[in-house]
N, C-alpha and C positions, 0 to 999 in steps of 0.2 A: 716504973715503966711509963714512958711518955706516949700518949695517944695522939698521933698526928692525923689531922683532918684532911691533909693533902694541900698542895700548893695553891690550887685554884680557890679553895675556900678561904685560905688564909689571906690571900692578896686581894680578893674581890671587894672586901670591906673598905680597902683604901683607894679604890678606883672610882672615878666619876662615872655616872650613868652613860655619858657619851662614849667613854672608853669601852664600856661593856658592850654597847651597841656595835661599835666598830670592830671589836674582837669577834663577836658573833657573825658579823657580815664577812669578815676575813676567813673564818672557819668554813662558812658556806661556800665561799669562792674557791676554796682549795679543791672542791669536788666538781667544779665547772670544767667542761671541755672548751678548749680555746678554738675559736673559729679561724680557719686558715684562709689567707688571702690567696685565691687561685691565680695562677699564671695564665697568660693568653693561650698557651699550649694546652693547659688542662681544660680551660673553658671551651676551646675548640673541640677537644675530644669528647667532652660531655655533650655538646651540641650535636655532634655527629652521631653519638650513641642514641640520643633521644630521637633524632630524625629517623635513624634506621629502625628503631623499635616501633615508631609510629607507622612508617610505611609498610613494614612487614607484619604488623599487628602482633608483635612478640611481647612477652612479659619483660618488664624492666625492674631492676632493683635500684632505688635511689637512696643514697645516704644523705640525710638531711640534718642540718644544725638548727635546733629549735629549743628555746628556753634553756640555753647554755648546755645542751646535751646533744649528742649524735644519736640518731635512730634511723632504722631502715624502713622503707615503704616499698612494697612490691605490688605491681599491677600493670594494666595496659593503659597507654596514653590515648585519650580520646580527643584531645585537642589542646589549644592554647588560647589564652585570653591576653592578647598583646597590650591592650589598654591597661589592664590591671597587672600585667607582667606576672601571669600565673600559668601553671601547667595543670591540665585536668587529668587526673589519674584515676582510672576505674579500679578501685581495690575490690576486695571480695564483697563487701556489703554496701559500699557507697562510693560516690565520686568525690575525690578529695581535690581541693584547690591548693596547689603548692606554689609558693612564691619562688621565682627564679633565684632570689638571693639566698634561699635556704639550701639549695642543692650544692653538695660538696663532692659528690661522686655519682657516676651512673654506669651501670653494667647490665648487659642482657642476661636474662635468666635462662639457663638451659632447661629443656623439658625433663631431662633425666634427673635433675637435682631434687 
């Protein structure tokens, strides 16, 4: 009976360290979310949603792209920092500074949700 240690163990002995580093990076990148380039139409819609939420003091849900992953933030918009190109979002425990470049989607949160 032949005891096989698996393909990865057999072939890694013949690889250069640089190849192993590149393979590990490639495996990590497989789990990254790709940032979408937004169209002018989508940017306009996001801007209008943010303005409506700010004027009406409504909760907003922002889908952000950060560290190669998408995640959602919910809160009230308290203002903007045009010099730093950031949005000030009052979340439950703190005020978060969100870069305009991170925003991928914006929607108003219904009170019934």
